[in-house]
N, C-alpha and C positions, 0 to 999 in steps of 0.2 A: 078323898085320898089323903093319907098322912104326909107329913113333911118329909119323912124318910123315903116315901114312895116317889114324891116329886123329885127329890134329890137323886135317887137312883136312876130315874128316867132321864134326868138332865145330864148326868154323867155318861150314861150309855149313849145318848144322842150326840154328845160331844165327841166321843171316841169313834162312833160310826162315821161322823162327818170327817174326822181327821184321817181315818183309814181310806175313805173314798177320795179325799183330796190328795193324799199321798200316792195312791194308785194312779190317780189322774195326772199327777205331776210327772210321771215317768217320761212323758213326751217333752218335758221342759228340762230334764236333767241331762246335761251334756258332759263330755270329757274332752279335754284338749287333745286333738289327734296329732299323730306324728307326721311330719312332712314325708311324702313318698321318698324312700331312700334313707331316711333317718331311722336307725334301729334303736328301739327303746333300751336305755342303759340305766344302771344303778346310779342314784344320786350321790351316794356316799363314797362309792369305791372307784368311780370312773372319772374323777376330775382330771382332765387332761392338762399336762404342763403346757402353758402357752408358748414355751420356747421350743416345743416339739409338736408341731401341728400334725393332725391326722390327715389321711387321704381325703376324708369328707370335707374337712375345712379347706384344704387346697382346692377341692372341686368347687366349693362355694365361691372361693375367691376368683376362680376362672370364669364362673358364670356371671360374676359381677360386671364383666365387660359387656354382657348381653342384656342384663336386666338392671333396672334401677332399684337399689335397695334403699329405702328411706332410713335416715339416721335415727337411731334409738338412743335417747338420753335416759340412763338409769340414775335415779335420784334416791339417795339413802340418808335418812336422819339418824345419827348415832349419838347416844348419850350414855356414858358409862358402859361401853360395849367392848372393852379391850379383850375380853375372852372369846368373842364370836366374830368380830368385824373382819379379821384377817381371812377366815374361812369363806365368809360371804363374798368378799372382794375377789379372792382367788378363783372362786367358782365363776364369777362374772367375767373375769379376765380370760377364762377358758371357754367362753361361749363360741360356738361355731358361726354365729351370725357375723357377717363381714363388716357391718357399719354400726358401731356402738361406742358410746362414751359413758364414762362412769363419773358421777359427781357425788362425793360423800361429804355431808355437812356434819362437822363435829359441833354438837349443840351443847356448849358450855360444860363439857365433861370435866370431872374432877379427878378421874383416874388416869390411866395411861392410854386412853383411846386416841387422843391427839398425837402422841408420840408414835403409837402403832401405825396410824394412818400416814404420817410423814415417812416412816420407814418403808411402808408398802409402796408409796409413790416412788421413792428412790430405788427400791428393788425393781419395780416394774420398768423404770426408765433405763435401768442398766442391763436388763435381760434381752438378749437377741430373740426376735420372734414375737415380742409383745408389741402390738401396734395399737392397742386400745388406749385412748387417752384417759388418764386417771387424774381428776381434779379434786383437791381437798379444800374445803372452806371451813375456817375456824370462826365460830360465833362465840363471843365473850360476854354479850349482854342481851337481854330480852326486852324489846320495846313493849310498852303497855298495850293491852288489847289483843295480845297473842298468847296462845298456848305454845310452849316451846317447840314441840314436834311440827306443828303446822307452820310456824315461822321458819323452821329449818327447811322443810320441804319447799316452801315458797321461795326461799333464797336459792335453793338448788335450781328451781325452775327459771329464775331470773338469769342464771348463768348457762342454762341449757340451750343447745342449738337444734335439737332433734325435732323431726316431724312427729315422732312418737315419744311419749314420756312414760317411763315406768317408775312408779313409786313403790318402793319395797322397804322391808325392815332390815336391821343390821344383824339378824340371826337366822337368815334364810339360806338354805343350800339349794343350788340350782343344778339340774342336769345340763350337760353341754349344749343341748339343742333347744332349751326352753325359749329363748328369745326368738330364735328362728321359727319354731313351731307357732309361737304366739302371734308373730307378725303375719305369718301365712294364714292363720285362722282368722285374724281380724280382717284381712283383705278378702278372704273367701266369704265371710259373713257380712262384709260391708259394715263392720261394727265400729262405733266410735269409742267404745270402752269395753275392755276385757278384764275380768277379775277371776282369779283362780283360787280354789280351795286347796290348801296344801295337805300333804301327808303330815299328820300330827305325831311326832315322836314323843312317847311318854315312857317313864320308867316306873315300874311297880304297879301292882294290881289296883290299889286304892286311887292313885293319881289317874290311871287310865279310866277307871270306873267313873270318877267325878268329872273328868274332862269330857268324856263321851256323853254323860247325862246332861252336862251343861249345853253342849252343842245340839243335843236332841231337843231340849226345851227351846233353845234359841231358834231352831228351825221351825218349830211349831208356832212360835211367836211371830217370827218374821216371814216364814214361808218363802225362803229366798229364791226358789225356782220361778216365782212369778216375774222375776226380773228379765227372764228370757221370753216373756210374752210381749211381742211388739205392739199389741193392741191396747195395752194398759200403760199408764204413765205416772202412776203414783208410788209403786212399790219397786224400789231399786236396791241394789246390793253392792257392797264393796268390801274387799278383804285386804287388810293392811299388808299382808305378805306379797300381794301381787295386784296392783292396779295399773293397767296400761291404757292410756288414752291417746288419742290424737291431740296435738297441740290446740287445734281448733276447738275440740270438745272441751278441753280443760279451761280454755279462756272463755268459752261460752257459759260455763257454770260459775264464772267469777273467780276462779282459782281458789287457793286456800285462804285468800284474803277475805272472801265472803263467808267463811265459816271458821274464822280464826280462833274462836273460843270454844270449839267443839272437841271434847276429848275423844268422841267417837268419829273422828274425821274420816276414817275409811268408809264407814256406813253412810255418813252424810254425803260424801262424794258420790257414792252410787245412787243415792236418792235424788240428788240434784241432776245427775245425768238423765234419769228417767223423766223428771219433771220438765226438763228442757226438750223432751221428746226426741232425744238422741237414742241411737241403737246400742243396746247393751247386751253383753253376753257374760253369763256366769258359767264356769265349767270346772269340773274336777281336774285338779292338777297334781294328783298323787304320784304320777309317774314323772313329774317335772320339778316340783319344788317340795322341800321338806323343812319343817321347823319344830324345834323343841320349845313349846309355848312356855311351860314351866318345868323346873327340874324336880320339884317335890310337891306334895299335897299342901303343905304349909305355905309354900311360896305361891301356889295357885290361889289359896284363900286370901292371903294378904294382897295379892295383885288385883283380884276381882273386887274386893271390898273397897278399894280406892275409887273405883269409877262405875260400879254396876248401877248405882242410882241414876247415872246419866242415861242409861238405856230406857228409863221411865220418864225422861225429860225433866228430872228433878221434881216430879209431881208426887206428893206423898200419897194421895188417894190411889194413884195408879200402881204404886209399889205395894201398897196394902192389898189391892185387888190381885196383884201377881202372887203374893204370898198365899192369899186365900185360895187362889186357883191351884197352886201347887199342893196344898193340903187336901182340898176337896176333889180335884180331878185326877191327881196323880197318886197321892198316898192313900186316900180313903178306899179306892177300889181293891187295893192289895189286901185289906184286912176286913172290910165291912161284910164280905160274903160269909165270914165266920159267925157273925152274930145277928145280921139283919134278918127280919122275919119274912117268911114265905117267898113270894116271887121277887122281892127286892134283893134277896141274896143272889138270885140268878142274874139280875141286872148288874149288880156290882161285880160278880164273878166274870161275866161276859166282858164288862168294861176293862177289867184287869188283863184279860187275854188279848183284847183288842189293842190295849196300850203296848203290850209286849210285842205284838205283831208290827205295829207302827214303828216302835223303837228299832227292831231288827231291820226293817226295810230301810229306814233312814240312815242308821249308823253304817250299815253295810254299803249303802250307796256313797257315803262320805269316805269311809276308811277301807272298804273292801273286806272288812272282817267285823267281828263283834258278836256278842252273845253271852260269853262266859261271865261277864261282869254284871249280868242281870240279877245275880244272887244278892248283890249289894244295893239293889234299887231303893229299898226303903231308907237306907243310910244316906245314899247320895241325894235323895229328895230332901231329907231333913237338913243335910249339910248345905244345900243350895238355899233353902229357906233361911238358914242361919246367916249365910253370906249376904243375901239381899237385905235382911233386917239390919245386920251390922253396917252395911254400906250406907243405908239410910241414916242410921243413928250417928255414924261418924261424920257424915257430910253435914247433917243439921247441927250437931253439937259443936263441930269445928267452925261452922259457918262457911264451909267450902271444901275444896279437895286439895291434896298435895299431889301434884302430877309432875313426874320427872324432876323432883327436887324443888319445885316452885309451887307456892300457894295461890289458888284462885278462889275468890269469894263466890259464895252461892248467889249473891246478888248479880254479879256480872255474868255468871254462867246462865242464870235464868233469863237475863236480859238478852243474851245472844239467842237463846231458845225462842223467846217471844218475837224477836226480829225475824227468825226463820219461819 
């Protein structure tokens, strides 16, 4: 058999396996349910004024006399987030959950983030009806051995009093019942850790196409649904927009101190939860949280090229293998059927159709929509290859990465990986 024959069969076998695995994964794909009596509401348009509580919030307060609501500490690390932090905090101040505290850590911001946070604190304390404590921590220096975000989240934990800890980002919008529904779901599932996949808000066709393709390949690489399988303890998942843990679970994984130099702290947190044999749940939170990951295609490229190499553990051979896989398994089937001889053309054509079927299944399970951007698939594949290659080149040529305004050497990043 010729080399092209072996290649066509290998590509077809890969996509048959991925289709079967994706179909099998349906039993592990969950959505965060709404507590009985909570009506699903729009994230963007129904942020309630904390000074004007709704009947449902008053009802929750009355029920507090009958049931014990564990305190939830929401911890946010903010660096140069003056344009988004106010909306995030106000959404959290409007939560219907009756026992919550918010801790925002200003991580050495050089813009107006610190001033904005101080103004928010004064505003919340002067408004009638706002009973949620808002605490602001200003960090002015970064100790050695830490990535800034991880250090900021850890400092928030040190100040937190809650039985549950919610680590989230400074650009996430929350529906009013998010915390209430999350706590109820964790208690129902007896979960130690809950992470939610947000609704991704994107502007423009090309940004949408690229972001969706990136998450498609990420899902195939990580296969995040495995985190819901309680019988395996190797494959965990964490999403930076929403990581809620019990305090006991967070301390059991060693806190952020044990992965202080990991730029992929959210994923690493999820992995460590599973390795400690704790109970984890990954659920779709598209009706509860929303985030605009990047505002333009150029911003997405610049953002990913900073740290995409970390996803390969800073291993050059693994990144090269990932690029080769993109070209052979994803790009080749879209064109090889046009020129491949005989039956190999049918194999490549079938592989292309299977890839499209898997894409539609996964993207629609994540976003609730998707398909129109498939016309741009060849371009988004090549663009991702370019971003991975540039991320590797930048990291190696610089000898490290710039992350949130601070340089971290490749030597210390690899040292932390080897310790893990």
